[in-house]
N, C-alpha and C positions, 0 to 999 in steps of 0.2 A: 187760810179759811178756817173759821171757828168750827168746833164740833157741832154746835147747834145748827149752823147753816148747812153744813155738809150732810147732816143726818136727818134733816127736817122732812124729807119726802120719802124716806125708806124705813122699813121695819128694822129696828136696831137690836142686834143680839150682842151682848157683851160676854165674852168668855174670860174666865179668870182661872189661871193655872199656875201653880207654884213650880213644879218640876217639868220644864218644857223640853221633853225628850221622850224617846221610846214609844210605847204604845199610845200614850196620851197625845203626843205630837202627831202620830199617824191618824188617830181618830179625828183630831181637829182638822187636819189637812183634808181628809175625805169629806167631812161634813161641810166645811166651809166651801170647798170646791164644788160640792153637789148642790148647795143652796145659795147660789150667787145672786139671787134676787133680793136677798137681805143685805143690810150693811153690818158687817162683822167687825168688832173691835176685840183685840186679844191683849189682855193684861197678863204678862208672863214674868216668871221669876227665874229661878236657877236654870242655866243652860248646861246640859251634860257634856262630857268630854267628846262624845261622838256626834254632837249636835252640828248640823251643817251651817257654816258661816253665812251662806247665801240663802237662809231659810225663807226669806220673804219672797223669793222668786218662785217658790213652790205654791204660793197662794195667789188669788186674784189681786190685781194691782191696787184695788181700792180698799183692801183690808188694812185697818190701822193697827199698829203694834205699839204697845206702851209698856216699857220695862217696869217691873214691880220690885223695887229695891227692898232689901231686908228680908224678903221672903225666902224661907229655907225649909227643908223637909223635917229636920229634927226639932224638938220643942226647945225653945229658949224664950223665957219670959220677956227679956229686953228686946230681942230681935223680933219676936212675934208681935209685941206691942207697937214697935216701929212700923212693921209691915201692915198692921191693922190701921194705923193712922194714915199711912200712905195710901192704902186702898180707899179709905174714906175720901181723901183729897181727890183721887183720880175719878171715882164714881160721881162725886159732886160736880165735876167738870164736864160730864157727859150728859147731854140732854136727850129727851124723848126715847129713853130706854124701854123696850118692850119686854125683854127677857134678859136675865143675868144667869149664865150657865157656868157653874162652878165645877172644876175638874180636879179630882183626887182629894185626899183627906184634909191636908192643911188648908188648901184654898176653900174646901167645903166648910171647914170650921170657922175660919176667919171671915169668909165671905158671908156666911149666914148671920154672924154677929153684926157686921157692917150693914147688911141689908135691913136688919131689924132696927138698928140705930137710925137709918135713913128713912125708915117707913116704907120700904119697897120689898118687904119679905114675900109678898104675894107674887112677885115677878121672878122668884129664884127657883132654879133647878140645880140639883147637885148629883153628879155622877162620880162614884168613888173610884172606878177603874182599878179595883183591887183594894178592898177595905183594910185600913191599918190594923184593925183588931183581928184580922185573919193571919197576920204575920207569924211566922214560926221561929223568928230570930229574937223574940222578946219574951220576957217573963210573964207568968200568969197575972201578976199584979199590974204590969204595964198594959196587958190586953184589957183587963177590967177598966183601967183608967181610960183607954181609948174608947171603950164601949160607953162609959159615962159621958165622954165628950160628944160622941155621936148623938146620944139621947138628949143632951143639953141643947146642942145646936138644932136638932130636929124640932124641939119644942119652941124654938125661937121663930124660925121661918123656913120657907122653902119646901120643895118636894124632892124625895130621894128617887132618882131614876137609875137603877143599876144597869150594868152592861151585860148581864147574863141572868138567867133564871136562878141558878144556884147562888149567885151573889145576892140576889133579892131574898132568897130564902134565909140566908145568913143574917140579913138585916131584920127580917121579921122575927127570927129566933131571938134576937136581943131586944125585942119589944118595939121595933119601929114598924108597926103594922101597915102604915100607909105606903110603904116602899113598893115600887113597881119596877118593871124592867123593859128595856129595848135592847135586843141583842146587838152586840158589836158587829161590825161588818168591814169589808174592804173591797175595792174593785178587784175583779178576778184577774189573776195572772194568766198569761198565755203560755202554752206548752210549745217551746221553740226548738226542742230537740227530742230525740228518742229517749225513752225512760231507761233504756239499757245503754250505759256509757261505752265509749270506744274501747276501753280496756276490758270490757265484758263483765265488770263488777257491778253489783248493786250498790248504789250510794244511799247511805242512811244518814240523815241530817238532823240537826237541831239548830235553833237560832235564838240570839238574844245576848244581852250583856252577861258576862261571867260573874254573877252575883250569887249570894247565898240562896236567894229566892229561886233562881233558875236551876240550882243544884247541878253544876257541871261535873262534880265528882261522880255522881251517879252515871251520867252519860259516859264518862271516862271508864268507869268500872264495867259498864255494859260492853263497850268497845273491846276492852281487855279480854272479856269472856270469849269473844269471837276472834281473838288474835290468830288462831290457827286456821281460820276459814279463808281460803284464797279467793272466794267469789264475792266478798263484801268489803266495803271500806266505810269509815265514819268521818263526818265532817261537822265541825261546829262553826256556824256562820256568826261572826261577831268577835269581840275581844274583851279583854279585862286583865286583871293582875295575874291570872293563872294561865294565860294563853300559851306561854312558852312551854308549859308542861304537856300541851296537846301536840306532841310531836313524837308519835310512836309508829310502829310498823303499819297499823291500819287506822290511825286516828290523826287528824290535823285540825287546825283552826285557821280561819281566814284573816283574823284581826278585823279592824274596822273597815267596812266597805260601804259604798253608797247604795242607794235603794235599787238602782238599775242593775248593779252587780249582784245584789241579793236575789233579785228576781231571776236573773240569768242562771245562778247556781241552783236555785230551787226548781227551776224548770227542767233541770237535768237529773233531779233526784228521784228516788224510788219509794222511800219510806220516811215519814216524819216522826221524830221522837221528841216528846217533851217530858223532862224529868222535874218540872217545877214543883216547889213545895206549896205554893199558892198562886192564884191568878185572879184577874177580873173576868176577862174573856180574851185570850191572846190573839192579836192580829196575825202573828206568824202562823199559827195553827189554821186560821181561816184562809190565809193565802195558800197554804198547803192543800186544804180542802178544795179550793177553787181550781187547783191543778189536777185534782183527782188522785191525790196521794193517800195511800193507806196510813192510818194514824196509830201510834202506840203512845198513850199519854198517861202520866201519873194521875191517879184518881183524886184530884183536888178541885176546889171551887174554880169554876171557869172552864177547866179542861173537861170536866165530866159532862158539860153541855154539848161537847163537840163529837162525841162518839156514840154511834148506834150500831149500824151494820158495817160501818166503814173502818173498823179497827178494834183495838182493845184498850181497856183501862187496866192499870196495874197498881198494886199497893206495896209491892216489895221488889227487891232486886231479882229474886227468884222468879216471880211472876213476869217481870219485864223480859228476862232472858228466855223464859219458856215461850211466851207469846211471840217474841221476835224471831226465835228459831222457827216457829211454826210459819210465820209470814215469809221468811227467807226461802224455806223449802217448798212452799205451796204457791206456785205461780197462778193457779186458778183462783185461789183465795184472794191474792192481791188484786186480781182483775175484778173480782166482785166488789172488793172494798173500794177500788178506784171509782167505779160508777156510783157506789153508795155515797162516797165523799162528795162527788159533784152534785148529786141529787139533794143531799142534805144542805149543802151550801146554798143552792138555788132556792130551796123551800124555806129555810129558816134564817139564813145569814146574808141575804143579798143586799146590795147597796140600795136598791129601789125600796126595799122594805124598811130599812133603817131611815132613809131620808124622808119617806112618807110619814113615818111615825114621829120623827122629830119636827117635821113641818106642822103636823097636827098639834103637837105639844107646845111649840113656840107660839102658835096662833090661838091657842085655847083661851 
């Protein structure tokens, strides 16, 4: 069946994503499963190591998936030109498109060029999911270069829809005044076990790929600081090149686990820690909030939107260990933070709120 016939009677949303994994994958899964009355087409590029081979089963059966060859995260003039040409070919073959939703920086840049060339720039939305110019692993010159690319693409076509208020402020700060935001969200996880584990210890967790962005070294250092404490243990949910180093007296790592296993582990944890250097608005933190977990988060874009009365933000190792010690020792404090996390999640980060906002935006 041709794309034209298949999509002729439904509102068609085309999602374009270069790096199909991590938080972007979770975001797409939640939005597409929540807005099933639309016809969704996903044009996707690189699949990460931890990417599920049966990913299509996690979406409604009528979702179309189109591989986007040549698309890659890093800049390469030859590969990026090939990816741009391929995206033109794909979009030309899809009829009756109501909205084109671009996800992450590379898709956002190439997608807005393509939309401008095809004369459909007014149909474009771009969600950065952690802007490239916020990265802390690049030089000032490269940050400036990324800022120029964002400004150039913004002048061509589309609207910037950030996934957190702080990310939106970062875009406005570089001169993209039309940027707006819709807070990330996720379905709430259910508490399936007692917050106090069988061994009587408090479980302090973090989650994600072991990359420079997530700063696992800081989490490891925090765990080492509490090595003499018999009532706490630390766990990193996820894997990466350094996961073998996470095998100490009070610290371990799970390696790659599926989503149901992640949910099961998180449901038995007591405190969630994020040591990230930058974010968009992390899904794992929202999942922890939905479980009523007290939060200890690094004070970066994305993280700073998630803490009010439900935990602490820190800017240094000393602050992190000070606040965590306070949380470990004060059970009443953790109880207050627990209810504050649930309340904040329901008020500002619920799926109902996100889906309603995107429905209005798609149909605008």
